[in-house]
mmCIF file of the N, C-alpha and C atoms, coordinates in Angstrom:
data_MODEL
# 
_entry.id   MODEL 
# 
loop_
_atom_site.group_PDB 
_atom_site.id 
_atom_site.type_symbol 
_atom_site.label_atom_id 
_atom_site.label_alt_id 
_atom_site.label_comp_id 
_atom_site.label_asym_id 
_atom_site.label_entity_id 
_atom_site.label_seq_id 
_atom_site.pdbx_PDB_ins_code 
_atom_site.Cartn_x 
_atom_site.Cartn_y 
_atom_site.Cartn_z 
_atom_site.occupancy 
_atom_site.B_iso_or_equiv 
_atom_site.pdbx_formal_charge 
_atom_site.auth_seq_id 
_atom_site.auth_comp_id 
_atom_site.auth_asym_id 
_atom_site.auth_atom_id 
_atom_site.pdbx_PDB_model_num 
ATOM 1   N N  . MET A 1 1  ? 82.438  89.007  100.749 1.00 0.00 ? 1  MET A N  1 
ATOM 2   C CA . MET A 1 1  ? 83.749  90.070  100.607 1.00 0.00 ? 1  MET A CA 1 
ATOM 3   C C  . MET A 1 1  ? 84.552  89.879  101.867 1.00 0.00 ? 1  MET A C  1 
ATOM 4   N N  . ARG A 1 2  ? 85.809  90.248  101.280 1.00 0.00 ? 2  ARG A N  1 
ATOM 5   C CA . ARG A 1 2  ? 87.127  89.707  102.046 1.00 0.00 ? 2  ARG A CA 1 
ATOM 6   C C  . ARG A 1 2  ? 87.841  91.032  102.712 1.00 0.00 ? 2  ARG A C  1 
ATOM 7   N N  . VAL A 1 3  ? 87.631  90.621  103.754 1.00 0.00 ? 3  VAL A N  1 
ATOM 8   C CA . VAL A 1 3  ? 89.014  91.708  104.947 1.00 0.00 ? 3  VAL A CA 1 
ATOM 9   C C  . VAL A 1 3  ? 89.465  90.698  105.151 1.00 0.00 ? 3  VAL A C  1 
ATOM 10  N N  . THR A 1 4  ? 90.511  91.926  106.159 1.00 0.00 ? 4  THR A N  1 
ATOM 11  C CA . THR A 1 4  ? 92.195  91.403  106.547 1.00 0.00 ? 4  THR A CA 1 
ATOM 12  C C  . THR A 1 4  ? 91.817  91.604  107.884 1.00 0.00 ? 4  THR A C  1 
ATOM 13  N N  . LEU A 1 5  ? 91.918  90.543  108.363 1.00 0.00 ? 5  LEU A N  1 
ATOM 14  C CA . LEU A 1 5  ? 92.386  90.822  110.247 1.00 0.00 ? 5  LEU A CA 1 
ATOM 15  C C  . LEU A 1 5  ? 93.740  90.813  110.989 1.00 0.00 ? 5  LEU A C  1 
ATOM 16  N N  . LEU A 1 6  ? 94.253  91.534  111.589 1.00 0.00 ? 6  LEU A N  1 
ATOM 17  C CA . LEU A 1 6  ? 95.427  91.741  112.366 1.00 0.00 ? 6  LEU A CA 1 
ATOM 18  C C  . LEU A 1 6  ? 95.311  91.610  113.091 1.00 0.00 ? 6  LEU A C  1 
ATOM 19  N N  . LEU A 1 7  ? 96.513  90.697  113.961 1.00 0.00 ? 7  LEU A N  1 
ATOM 20  C CA . LEU A 1 7  ? 95.931  89.703  115.196 1.00 0.00 ? 7  LEU A CA 1 
ATOM 21  C C  . LEU A 1 7  ? 96.771  90.166  116.540 1.00 0.00 ? 7  LEU A C  1 
ATOM 22  N N  . PHE A 1 8  ? 96.186  90.513  117.538 1.00 0.00 ? 8  PHE A N  1 
ATOM 23  C CA . PHE A 1 8  ? 97.524  90.682  118.729 1.00 0.00 ? 8  PHE A CA 1 
ATOM 24  C C  . PHE A 1 8  ? 97.497  89.929  119.794 1.00 0.00 ? 8  PHE A C  1 
ATOM 25  N N  . GLY A 1 9  ? 98.786  89.829  120.138 1.00 0.00 ? 9  GLY A N  1 
ATOM 26  C CA . GLY A 1 9  ? 98.982  89.155  121.470 1.00 0.00 ? 9  GLY A CA 1 
ATOM 27  C C  . GLY A 1 9  ? 98.207  87.657  121.917 1.00 0.00 ? 9  GLY A C  1 
ATOM 28  N N  . PRO A 1 10 ? 98.209  87.310  122.634 1.00 0.00 ? 10 PRO A N  1 
ATOM 29  C CA . PRO A 1 10 ? 97.526  85.635  122.687 1.00 0.00 ? 10 PRO A CA 1 
ATOM 30  C C  . PRO A 1 10 ? 96.464  85.254  121.605 1.00 0.00 ? 10 PRO A C  1 
ATOM 31  N N  . VAL A 1 11 ? 95.974  86.337  120.517 1.00 0.00 ? 11 VAL A N  1 
ATOM 32  C CA . VAL A 1 11 ? 95.094  86.060  119.642 1.00 0.00 ? 11 VAL A CA 1 
ATOM 33  C C  . VAL A 1 11 ? 95.727  85.184  118.679 1.00 0.00 ? 11 VAL A C  1 
ATOM 34  N N  . ARG A 1 12 ? 96.571  86.358  118.078 1.00 0.00 ? 12 ARG A N  1 
ATOM 35  C CA . ARG A 1 12 ? 98.313  85.896  117.343 1.00 0.00 ? 12 ARG A CA 1 
ATOM 36  C C  . ARG A 1 12 ? 98.683  84.302  117.453 1.00 0.00 ? 12 ARG A C  1 
ATOM 37  N N  . GLU A 1 13 ? 99.453  84.155  118.885 1.00 0.00 ? 13 GLU A N  1 
ATOM 38  C CA . GLU A 1 13 ? 100.298 83.138  119.412 1.00 0.00 ? 13 GLU A CA 1 
ATOM 39  C C  . GLU A 1 13 ? 98.567  81.722  119.083 1.00 0.00 ? 13 GLU A C  1 
ATOM 40  N N  . MET A 1 14 ? 97.183  82.405  119.322 1.00 0.00 ? 14 MET A N  1 
ATOM 41  C CA . MET A 1 14 ? 96.991  81.001  118.915 1.00 0.00 ? 14 MET A CA 1 
ATOM 42  C C  . MET A 1 14 ? 96.259  80.235  117.463 1.00 0.00 ? 14 MET A C  1 
ATOM 43  N N  . VAL A 1 15 ? 96.108  81.460  116.579 1.00 0.00 ? 15 VAL A N  1 
ATOM 44  C CA . VAL A 1 15 ? 95.970  81.108  115.667 1.00 0.00 ? 15 VAL A CA 1 
ATOM 45  C C  . VAL A 1 15 ? 97.265  80.711  115.001 1.00 0.00 ? 15 VAL A C  1 
ATOM 46  N N  . GLY A 1 16 ? 98.604  81.270  115.264 1.00 0.00 ? 16 GLY A N  1 
ATOM 47  C CA . GLY A 1 16 ? 99.506  81.211  115.073 1.00 0.00 ? 16 GLY A CA 1 
ATOM 48  C C  . GLY A 1 16 ? 100.113 82.118  113.358 1.00 0.00 ? 16 GLY A C  1 
ATOM 49  N N  . GLN A 1 17 ? 99.515  83.683  113.291 1.00 0.00 ? 17 GLN A N  1 
ATOM 50  C CA . GLN A 1 17 ? 99.217  84.268  112.170 1.00 0.00 ? 17 GLN A CA 1 
ATOM 51  C C  . GLN A 1 17 ? 99.449  85.625  112.337 1.00 0.00 ? 17 GLN A C  1 
ATOM 52  N N  . GLU A 1 18 ? 99.643  86.393  112.145 1.00 0.00 ? 18 GLU A N  1 
ATOM 53  C CA . GLU A 1 18 ? 100.128 88.131  112.203 1.00 0.00 ? 18 GLU A CA 1 
ATOM 54  C C  . GLU A 1 18 ? 98.620  88.708  111.976 1.00 0.00 ? 18 GLU A C  1 
ATOM 55  N N  . ARG A 1 19 ? 98.475  88.023  110.277 1.00 0.00 ? 19 ARG A N  1 
ATOM 56  C CA . ARG A 1 19 ? 97.481  88.613  109.557 1.00 0.00 ? 19 ARG A CA 1 
ATOM 57  C C  . ARG A 1 19 ? 96.962  87.912  108.422 1.00 0.00 ? 19 ARG A C  1 
ATOM 58  N N  . ILE A 1 20 ? 95.341  87.601  108.868 1.00 0.00 ? 20 ILE A N  1 
ATOM 59  C CA . ILE A 1 20 ? 94.108  86.503  107.967 1.00 0.00 ? 20 ILE A CA 1 
ATOM 60  C C  . ILE A 1 20 ? 93.576  87.685  107.307 1.00 0.00 ? 20 ILE A C  1 
ATOM 61  N N  . ALA A 1 21 ? 92.954  86.136  106.192 1.00 0.00 ? 21 ALA A N  1 
ATOM 62  C CA . ALA A 1 21 ? 92.052  87.217  105.535 1.00 0.00 ? 21 ALA A CA 1 
ATOM 63  C C  . ALA A 1 21 ? 91.030  86.073  105.814 1.00 0.00 ? 21 ALA A C  1 
ATOM 64  N N  . LEU A 1 22 ? 89.462  87.226  106.325 1.00 0.00 ? 22 LEU A N  1 
ATOM 65  C CA . LEU A 1 22 ? 88.321  86.147  105.624 1.00 0.00 ? 22 LEU A CA 1 
ATOM 66  C C  . LEU A 1 22 ? 87.132  86.374  104.909 1.00 0.00 ? 22 LEU A C  1 
ATOM 67  N N  . GLU A 1 23 ? 86.798  85.540  104.356 1.00 0.00 ? 23 GLU A N  1 
ATOM 68  C CA . GLU A 1 23 ? 85.453  85.763  103.218 1.00 0.00 ? 23 GLU A CA 1 
ATOM 69  C C  . GLU A 1 23 ? 83.729  86.142  104.094 1.00 0.00 ? 23 GLU A C  1 
ATOM 70  N N  . LEU A 1 24 ? 83.276  86.972  103.507 1.00 0.00 ? 24 LEU A N  1 
ATOM 71  C CA . LEU A 1 24 ? 82.096  87.267  104.457 1.00 0.00 ? 24 LEU A CA 1 
ATOM 72  C C  . LEU A 1 24 ? 81.153  87.485  103.437 1.00 0.00 ? 24 LEU A C  1 
ATOM 73  N N  . SER A 1 25 ? 79.885  87.282  103.987 1.00 0.00 ? 25 SER A N  1 
ATOM 74  C CA . SER A 1 25 ? 79.369  87.574  102.709 1.00 0.00 ? 25 SER A CA 1 
ATOM 75  C C  . SER A 1 25 ? 78.550  89.231  102.998 1.00 0.00 ? 25 SER A C  1 
ATOM 76  N N  . ALA A 1 26 ? 77.605  89.954  101.846 1.00 0.00 ? 26 ALA A N  1 
ATOM 77  C CA . ALA A 1 26 ? 77.945  90.983  101.564 1.00 0.00 ? 26 ALA A CA 1 
ATOM 78  C C  . ALA A 1 26 ? 77.958  91.685  102.941 1.00 0.00 ? 26 ALA A C  1 
ATOM 79  N N  . ALA A 1 27 ? 77.801  92.766  103.537 1.00 0.00 ? 27 ALA A N  1 
ATOM 80  C CA . ALA A 1 27 ? 77.026  93.609  104.537 1.00 0.00 ? 27 ALA A CA 1 
ATOM 81  C C  . ALA A 1 27 ? 77.038  93.064  105.795 1.00 0.00 ? 27 ALA A C  1 
ATOM 82  N N  . ALA A 1 28 ? 77.673  92.179  106.052 1.00 0.00 ? 28 ALA A N  1 
ATOM 83  C CA . ALA A 1 28 ? 78.854  91.121  107.379 1.00 0.00 ? 28 ALA A CA 1 
ATOM 84  C C  . ALA A 1 28 ? 79.025  92.018  108.455 1.00 0.00 ? 28 ALA A C  1 
ATOM 85  N N  . ASP A 1 29 ? 78.279  92.185  109.239 1.00 0.00 ? 29 ASP A N  1 
ATOM 86  C CA . ASP A 1 29 ? 78.774  92.802  110.552 1.00 0.00 ? 29 ASP A CA 1 
ATOM 87  C C  . ASP A 1 29 ? 79.720  92.567  111.512 1.00 0.00 ? 29 ASP A C  1 
ATOM 88  N N  . VAL A 1 30 ? 80.025  93.153  112.807 1.00 0.00 ? 30 VAL A N  1 
ATOM 89  C CA . VAL A 1 30 ? 81.146  92.795  113.523 1.00 0.00 ? 30 VAL A CA 1 
ATOM 90  C C  . VAL A 1 30 ? 81.137  91.312  114.458 1.00 0.00 ? 30 VAL A C  1 
ATOM 91  N N  . SER A 1 31 ? 80.031  91.315  114.625 1.00 0.00 ? 31 SER A N  1 
ATOM 92  C CA . SER A 1 31 ? 79.059  90.295  115.273 1.00 0.00 ? 31 SER A CA 1 
ATOM 93  C C  . SER A 1 31 ? 79.281  88.923  114.069 1.00 0.00 ? 31 SER A C  1 
ATOM 94  N N  . GLN A 1 32 ? 78.831  88.817  112.678 1.00 0.00 ? 32 GLN A N  1 
ATOM 95  C CA . GLN A 1 32 ? 79.062  87.981  112.050 1.00 0.00 ? 32 GLN A CA 1 
ATOM 96  C C  . GLN A 1 32 ? 80.327  87.744  111.677 1.00 0.00 ? 32 GLN A C  1 
ATOM 97  N N  . LEU A 1 33 ? 81.254  88.784  111.973 1.00 0.00 ? 33 LEU A N  1 
ATOM 98  C CA . LEU A 1 33 ? 83.035  88.728  111.343 1.00 0.00 ? 33 LEU A CA 1 
ATOM 99  C C  . LEU A 1 33 ? 83.355  87.651  113.144 1.00 0.00 ? 33 LEU A C  1 
ATOM 100 N N  . ALA A 1 34 ? 83.278  87.873  114.410 1.00 0.00 ? 34 ALA A N  1 
ATOM 101 C CA . ALA A 1 34 ? 83.566  87.344  115.161 1.00 0.00 ? 34 ALA A CA 1 
ATOM 102 C C  . ALA A 1 34 ? 83.214  85.586  115.155 1.00 0.00 ? 34 ALA A C  1 
ATOM 103 N N  . ALA A 1 35 ? 81.809  85.697  114.690 1.00 0.00 ? 35 ALA A N  1 
ATOM 104 C CA . ALA A 1 35 ? 81.241  84.176  114.329 1.00 0.00 ? 35 ALA A CA 1 
ATOM 105 C C  . ALA A 1 35 ? 82.553  83.220  113.215 1.00 0.00 ? 35 ALA A C  1 
ATOM 106 N N  . ALA A 1 36 ? 82.669  83.839  112.477 1.00 0.00 ? 36 ALA A N  1 
ATOM 107 C CA . ALA A 1 36 ? 83.054  83.213  111.551 1.00 0.00 ? 36 ALA A CA 1 
ATOM 108 C C  . ALA A 1 36 ? 84.811  82.975  111.656 1.00 0.00 ? 36 ALA A C  1 
ATOM 109 N N  . LEU A 1 37 ? 85.107  83.968  112.485 1.00 0.00 ? 37 LEU A N  1 
ATOM 110 C CA . LEU A 1 37 ? 86.814  84.233  113.448 1.00 0.00 ? 37 LEU A CA 1 
ATOM 111 C C  . LEU A 1 37 ? 86.656  82.891  113.971 1.00 0.00 ? 37 LEU A C  1 
ATOM 112 N N  . THR A 1 38 ? 85.851  82.621  114.863 1.00 0.00 ? 38 THR A N  1 
ATOM 113 C CA . THR A 1 38 ? 86.131  81.556  115.849 1.00 0.00 ? 38 THR A CA 1 
ATOM 114 C C  . THR A 1 38 ? 85.282  80.014  115.233 1.00 0.00 ? 38 THR A C  1 
ATOM 115 N N  . THR A 1 39 ? 84.120  80.197  113.702 1.00 0.00 ? 39 THR A N  1 
ATOM 116 C CA . THR A 1 39 ? 84.270  79.263  113.361 1.00 0.00 ? 39 THR A CA 1 
ATOM 117 C C  . THR A 1 39 ? 85.597  78.233  113.064 1.00 0.00 ? 39 THR A C  1 
ATOM 118 N N  . LYS A 1 40 ? 86.406  79.431  112.458 1.00 0.00 ? 40 LYS A N  1 
ATOM 119 C CA . LYS A 1 40 ? 87.558  79.436  111.860 1.00 0.00 ? 40 LYS A CA 1 
ATOM 120 C C  . LYS A 1 40 ? 88.506  78.834  112.055 1.00 0.00 ? 40 LYS A C  1 
ATOM 121 N N  . HIS A 1 41 ? 89.112  78.808  113.859 1.00 0.00 ? 41 HIS A N  1 
ATOM 122 C CA . HIS A 1 41 ? 89.678  78.836  114.522 1.00 0.00 ? 41 HIS A CA 1 
ATOM 123 C C  . HIS A 1 41 ? 89.173  78.619  115.695 1.00 0.00 ? 41 HIS A C  1 
ATOM 124 N N  . PRO A 1 42 ? 88.907  77.699  115.833 1.00 0.00 ? 42 PRO A N  1 
ATOM 125 C CA . PRO A 1 42 ? 87.741  77.265  117.046 1.00 0.00 ? 42 PRO A CA 1 
ATOM 126 C C  . PRO A 1 42 ? 88.449  77.423  118.939 1.00 0.00 ? 42 PRO A C  1 
ATOM 127 N N  . THR A 1 43 ? 90.039  77.480  118.494 1.00 0.00 ? 43 THR A N  1 
ATOM 128 C CA . THR A 1 43 ? 90.782  77.972  119.682 1.00 0.00 ? 43 THR A CA 1 
ATOM 129 C C  . THR A 1 43 ? 89.951  79.018  120.707 1.00 0.00 ? 43 THR A C  1 
ATOM 130 N N  . LEU A 1 44 ? 89.687  79.693  119.640 1.00 0.00 ? 44 LEU A N  1 
ATOM 131 C CA . LEU A 1 44 ? 89.708  81.229  120.210 1.00 0.00 ? 44 LEU A CA 1 
ATOM 132 C C  . LEU A 1 44 ? 87.790  81.825  120.900 1.00 0.00 ? 44 LEU A C  1 
ATOM 133 N N  . ARG A 1 45 ? 87.472  80.188  120.852 1.00 0.00 ? 45 ARG A N  1 
ATOM 134 C CA . ARG A 1 45 ? 85.584  80.377  121.509 1.00 0.00 ? 45 ARG A CA 1 
ATOM 135 C C  . ARG A 1 45 ? 85.685  81.024  122.560 1.00 0.00 ? 45 ARG A C  1 
ATOM 136 N N  . ALA A 1 46 ? 86.265  80.136  123.850 1.00 0.00 ? 46 ALA A N  1 
ATOM 137 C CA . ALA A 1 46 ? 86.237  80.756  125.222 1.00 0.00 ? 46 ALA A CA 1 
ATOM 138 C C  . ALA A 1 46 ? 86.513  82.135  125.466 1.00 0.00 ? 46 ALA A C  1 
ATOM 139 N N  . GLY A 1 47 ? 87.713  82.536  124.528 1.00 0.00 ? 47 GLY A N  1 
ATOM 140 C CA . GLY A 1 47 ? 87.596  84.193  124.881 1.00 0.00 ? 47 GLY A CA 1 
ATOM 141 C C  . GLY A 1 47 ? 86.818  84.933  124.041 1.00 0.00 ? 47 GLY A C  1 
ATOM 142 N N  . ALA A 1 48 ? 85.966  84.498  123.412 1.00 0.00 ? 48 ALA A N  1 
ATOM 143 C CA . ALA A 1 48 ? 85.682  85.851  122.040 1.00 0.00 ? 48 ALA A CA 1 
ATOM 144 C C  . ALA A 1 48 ? 84.930  86.845  122.926 1.00 0.00 ? 48 ALA A C  1 
ATOM 145 N N  . SER A 1 49 ? 84.161  86.547  123.773 1.00 0.00 ? 49 SER A N  1 
ATOM 146 C CA . SER A 1 49 ? 83.013  87.450  124.534 1.00 0.00 ? 49 SER A CA 1 
ATOM 147 C C  . SER A 1 49 ? 84.638  88.912  124.699 1.00 0.00 ? 49 SER A C  1 
ATOM 148 N N  . THR A 1 50 ? 85.746  88.703  124.880 1.00 0.00 ? 50 THR A N  1 
ATOM 149 C CA . THR A 1 50 ? 86.154  89.047  125.630 1.00 0.00 ? 50 THR A CA 1 
ATOM 150 C C  . THR A 1 50 ? 87.253  90.739  124.434 1.00 0.00 ? 50 THR A C  1 
ATOM 151 N N  . LEU A 1 51 ? 87.069  90.154  123.327 1.00 0.00 ? 51 LEU A N  1 
ATOM 152 C CA . LEU A 1 51 ? 87.714  90.331  121.754 1.00 0.00 ? 51 LEU A CA 1 
ATOM 153 C C  . LEU A 1 51 ? 86.802  91.863  121.684 1.00 0.00 ? 51 LEU A C  1 
ATOM 154 N N  . ARG A 1 52 ? 87.831  93.089  121.635 1.00 0.00 ? 52 ARG A N  1 
ATOM 155 C CA . ARG A 1 52 ? 87.360  94.251  120.886 1.00 0.00 ? 52 ARG A CA 1 
ATOM 156 C C  . ARG A 1 52 ? 88.249  93.697  119.838 1.00 0.00 ? 52 ARG A C  1 
ATOM 157 N N  . PHE A 1 53 ? 87.555  94.551  118.743 1.00 0.00 ? 53 PHE A N  1 
ATOM 158 C CA . PHE A 1 53 ? 87.461  94.851  117.537 1.00 0.00 ? 53 PHE A CA 1 
ATOM 159 C C  . PHE A 1 53 ? 87.996  96.547  117.343 1.00 0.00 ? 53 PHE A C  1 
ATOM 160 N N  . ALA A 1 54 ? 89.046  96.856  116.058 1.00 0.00 ? 54 ALA A N  1 
ATOM 161 C CA . ALA A 1 54 ? 88.617  98.001  115.649 1.00 0.00 ? 54 ALA A CA 1 
ATOM 162 C C  . ALA A 1 54 ? 89.287  98.083  114.338 1.00 0.00 ? 54 ALA A C  1 
ATOM 163 N N  . ILE A 1 55 ? 88.451  99.201  113.749 1.00 0.00 ? 55 ILE A N  1 
ATOM 164 C CA . ILE A 1 55 ? 88.643  99.531  112.315 1.00 0.00 ? 55 ILE A CA 1 
ATOM 165 C C  . ILE A 1 55 ? 89.143  100.945 112.266 1.00 0.00 ? 55 ILE A C  1 
ATOM 166 N N  . ASP A 1 56 ? 90.674  101.678 111.672 1.00 0.00 ? 56 ASP A N  1 
ATOM 167 C CA . ASP A 1 56 ? 91.033  102.987 111.026 1.00 0.00 ? 56 ASP A CA 1 
ATOM 168 C C  . ASP A 1 56 ? 91.618  103.721 112.937 1.00 0.00 ? 56 ASP A C  1 
ATOM 169 N N  . SER A 1 57 ? 91.925  102.899 113.854 1.00 0.00 ? 57 SER A N  1 
ATOM 170 C CA . SER A 1 57 ? 92.217  103.324 115.059 1.00 0.00 ? 57 SER A CA 1 
ATOM 171 C C  . SER A 1 57 ? 91.092  103.301 116.069 1.00 0.00 ? 57 SER A C  1 
ATOM 172 N N  . ALA A 1 58 ? 89.991  103.406 115.726 1.00 0.00 ? 58 ALA A N  1 
ATOM 173 C CA . ALA A 1 58 ? 88.848  103.067 116.014 1.00 0.00 ? 58 ALA A CA 1 
ATOM 174 C C  . ALA A 1 58 ? 88.144  102.176 116.759 1.00 0.00 ? 58 ALA A C  1 
ATOM 175 N N  . PHE A 1 59 ? 87.121  102.192 118.147 1.00 0.00 ? 59 PHE A N  1 
ATOM 176 C CA . PHE A 1 59 ? 86.743  100.724 118.590 1.00 0.00 ? 59 PHE A CA 1 
ATOM 177 C C  . PHE A 1 59 ? 85.526  100.967 117.879 1.00 0.00 ? 59 PHE A C  1 
ATOM 178 N N  . VAL A 1 60 ? 84.992  99.552  117.096 1.00 0.00 ? 60 VAL A N  1 
ATOM 179 C CA . VAL A 1 60 ? 83.623  99.271  116.576 1.00 0.00 ? 60 VAL A CA 1 
ATOM 180 C C  . VAL A 1 60 ? 82.843  98.241  117.336 1.00 0.00 ? 60 VAL A C  1 
ATOM 181 N N  . ASP A 1 61 ? 81.808  98.031  117.458 1.00 0.00 ? 61 ASP A N  1 
ATOM 182 C CA . ASP A 1 61 ? 80.749  97.207  118.398 1.00 0.00 ? 61 ASP A CA 1 
ATOM 183 C C  . ASP A 1 61 ? 80.283  96.075  117.570 1.00 0.00 ? 61 ASP A C  1 
ATOM 184 N N  . GLY A 1 62 ? 79.706  95.197  117.751 1.00 0.00 ? 62 GLY A N  1 
ATOM 185 C CA . GLY A 1 62 ? 79.085  94.239  116.945 1.00 0.00 ? 62 GLY A CA 1 
ATOM 186 C C  . GLY A 1 62 ? 78.192  94.401  116.222 1.00 0.00 ? 62 GLY A C  1 
ATOM 187 N N  . ARG A 1 63 ? 77.319  95.605  116.049 1.00 0.00 ? 63 ARG A N  1 
ATOM 188 C CA . ARG A 1 63 ? 76.467  96.222  114.658 1.00 0.00 ? 63 ARG A CA 1 
ATOM 189 C C  . ARG A 1 63 ? 77.301  96.762  114.077 1.00 0.00 ? 63 ARG A C  1 
ATOM 190 N N  . HIS A 1 64 ? 78.484  97.281  113.978 1.00 0.00 ? 64 HIS A N  1 
ATOM 191 C CA . HIS A 1 64 ? 79.234  97.996  112.934 1.00 0.00 ? 64 HIS A CA 1 
ATOM 192 C C  . HIS A 1 64 ? 79.274  97.236  111.790 1.00 0.00 ? 64 HIS A C  1 
ATOM 193 N N  . VAL A 1 65 ? 78.874  97.715  110.497 1.00 0.00 ? 65 VAL A N  1 
ATOM 194 C CA . VAL A 1 65 ? 78.781  97.202  108.768 1.00 0.00 ? 65 VAL A CA 1 
ATOM 195 C C  . VAL A 1 65 ? 80.306  96.825  108.436 1.00 0.00 ? 65 VAL A C  1 
ATOM 196 N N  . LEU A 1 66 ? 80.609  96.384  108.493 1.00 0.00 ? 66 LEU A N  1 
ATOM 197 C CA . LEU A 1 66 ? 81.778  96.306  107.541 1.00 0.00 ? 66 LEU A CA 1 
ATOM 198 C C  . LEU A 1 66 ? 81.931  96.369  105.911 1.00 0.00 ? 66 LEU A C  1 
ATOM 199 N N  . ALA A 1 67 ? 83.147  96.542  105.186 1.00 0.00 ? 67 ALA A N  1 
ATOM 200 C CA . ALA A 1 67 ? 83.176  97.032  104.047 1.00 0.00 ? 67 ALA A CA 1 
ATOM 201 C C  . ALA A 1 67 ? 84.303  96.280  103.406 1.00 0.00 ? 67 ALA A C  1 
ATOM 202 N N  . ASP A 1 68 ? 83.699  96.027  102.550 1.00 0.00 ? 68 ASP A N  1 
ATOM 203 C CA . ASP A 1 68 ? 85.398  94.965  101.294 1.00 0.00 ? 68 ASP A CA 1 
ATOM 204 C C  . ASP A 1 68 ? 86.464  95.899  101.376 1.00 0.00 ? 68 ASP A C  1 
ATOM 205 N N  . GLY A 1 69 ? 86.860  94.752  102.010 1.00 0.00 ? 69 GLY A N  1 
ATOM 206 C CA . GLY A 1 69 ? 89.120  95.537  102.123 1.00 0.00 ? 69 GLY A CA 1 
ATOM 207 C C  . GLY A 1 69 ? 88.790  96.230  102.987 1.00 0.00 ? 69 GLY A C  1 
ATOM 208 N N  . ASP A 1 70 ? 87.742  96.063  104.338 1.00 0.00 ? 70 ASP A N  1 
ATOM 209 C CA . ASP A 1 70 ? 88.649  96.443  105.489 1.00 0.00 ? 70 ASP A CA 1 
ATOM 210 C C  . ASP A 1 70 ? 89.598  95.753  106.190 1.00 0.00 ? 70 ASP A C  1 
ATOM 211 N N  . GLU A 1 71 ? 90.259  96.588  107.009 1.00 0.00 ? 71 GLU A N  1 
ATOM 212 C CA . GLU A 1 71 ? 91.384  95.802  107.892 1.00 0.00 ? 71 GLU A CA 1 
ATOM 213 C C  . GLU A 1 71 ? 90.711  95.757  109.185 1.00 0.00 ? 71 GLU A C  1 
ATOM 214 N N  . ILE A 1 72 ? 90.650  95.086  110.401 1.00 0.00 ? 72 ILE A N  1 
ATOM 215 C CA . ILE A 1 72 ? 90.613  94.715  111.323 1.00 0.00 ? 72 ILE A CA 1 
ATOM 216 C C  . ILE A 1 72 ? 90.872  94.668  112.290 1.00 0.00 ? 72 ILE A C  1 
ATOM 217 N N  . ALA A 1 73 ? 91.511  95.062  113.383 1.00 0.00 ? 73 ALA A N  1 
ATOM 218 C CA . ALA A 1 73 ? 92.651  94.958  114.374 1.00 0.00 ? 73 ALA A CA 1 
ATOM 219 C C  . ALA A 1 73 ? 91.624  94.669  115.444 1.00 0.00 ? 73 ALA A C  1 
ATOM 220 N N  . VAL A 1 74 ? 92.090  92.969  115.572 1.00 0.00 ? 74 VAL A N  1 
ATOM 221 C CA . VAL A 1 74 ? 91.517  92.148  116.588 1.00 0.00 ? 74 VAL A CA 1 
ATOM 222 C C  . VAL A 1 74 ? 92.389  92.245  117.744 1.00 0.00 ? 74 VAL A C  1 
ATOM 223 N N  . ILE A 1 75 ? 92.052  92.610  119.097 1.00 0.00 ? 75 ILE A N  1 
ATOM 224 C CA . ILE A 1 75 ? 92.735  93.245  120.453 1.00 0.00 ? 75 ILE A CA 1 
ATOM 225 C C  . ILE A 1 75 ? 91.864  92.242  121.421 1.00 0.00 ? 75 ILE A C  1 
ATOM 226 N N  . PRO A 1 76 ? 93.047  91.370  122.069 1.00 0.00 ? 76 PRO A N  1 
ATOM 227 C CA . PRO A 1 76 ? 92.792  90.583  122.922 1.00 0.00 ? 76 PRO A CA 1 
ATOM 228 C C  . PRO A 1 76 ? 92.346  91.724  124.440 1.00 0.00 ? 76 PRO A C  1 
ATOM 229 N N  . PRO A 1 77 ? 92.617  91.234  125.328 1.00 0.00 ? 77 PRO A N  1 
ATOM 230 C CA . PRO A 1 77 ? 91.368  91.969  126.781 1.00 0.00 ? 77 PRO A CA 1 
ATOM 231 C C  . PRO A 1 77 ? 93.547  92.582  127.127 1.00 0.00 ? 77 PRO A C  1 
ATOM 232 N N  . VAL A 1 78 ? 93.627  93.251  127.337 1.00 0.00 ? 78 VAL A N  1 
ATOM 233 C CA . VAL A 1 78 ? 95.010  93.392  128.047 1.00 0.00 ? 78 VAL A CA 1 
ATOM 234 C C  . VAL A 1 78 ? 94.442  93.532  129.954 1.00 0.00 ? 78 VAL A C  1 
ATOM 235 N N  . SER A 1 79 ? 95.904  93.689  130.609 1.00 0.00 ? 79 SER A N  1 
ATOM 236 C CA . SER A 1 79 ? 95.585  94.057  131.707 1.00 0.00 ? 79 SER A CA 1 
ATOM 237 C C  . SER A 1 79 ? 97.391  94.542  131.646 1.00 0.00 ? 79 SER A C  1 
ATOM 238 N N  . GLY A 1 80 ? 97.837  95.248  132.868 1.00 0.00 ? 80 GLY A N  1 
ATOM 239 C CA . GLY A 1 80 ? 98.500  95.859  133.023 1.00 0.00 ? 80 GLY A CA 1 
ATOM 240 C C  . GLY A 1 80 ? 98.850  96.415  134.998 1.00 0.00 ? 80 GLY A C  1 
ATOM 241 N N  . GLY A 1 81 ? 100.231 96.828  134.568 1.00 0.00 ? 81 GLY A N  1 
ATOM 242 C CA . GLY A 1 81 ? 99.871  97.411  136.407 1.00 0.00 ? 81 GLY A CA 1 
ATOM 243 C C  . GLY A 1 81 ? 100.966 98.412  136.362 1.00 0.00 ? 81 GLY A C  1 
# 
């Protein structure tokens, strides 16, 4: 299956793109997506455990099963004041 990732903040800066596509096995879940993302972009490994993923404006956990064509936001940790 093919999914599209929308990258934000430091993740976008580290990858050098706003949007990337990944090919995953059928019935892959978010944890497998995260592993594929860090394999393709090793610079993300150090902060991988802090990344959040959202589909259709809702956060999803690592067990969420993806569907072909999903558009997934990759959101780094944020802080503010």
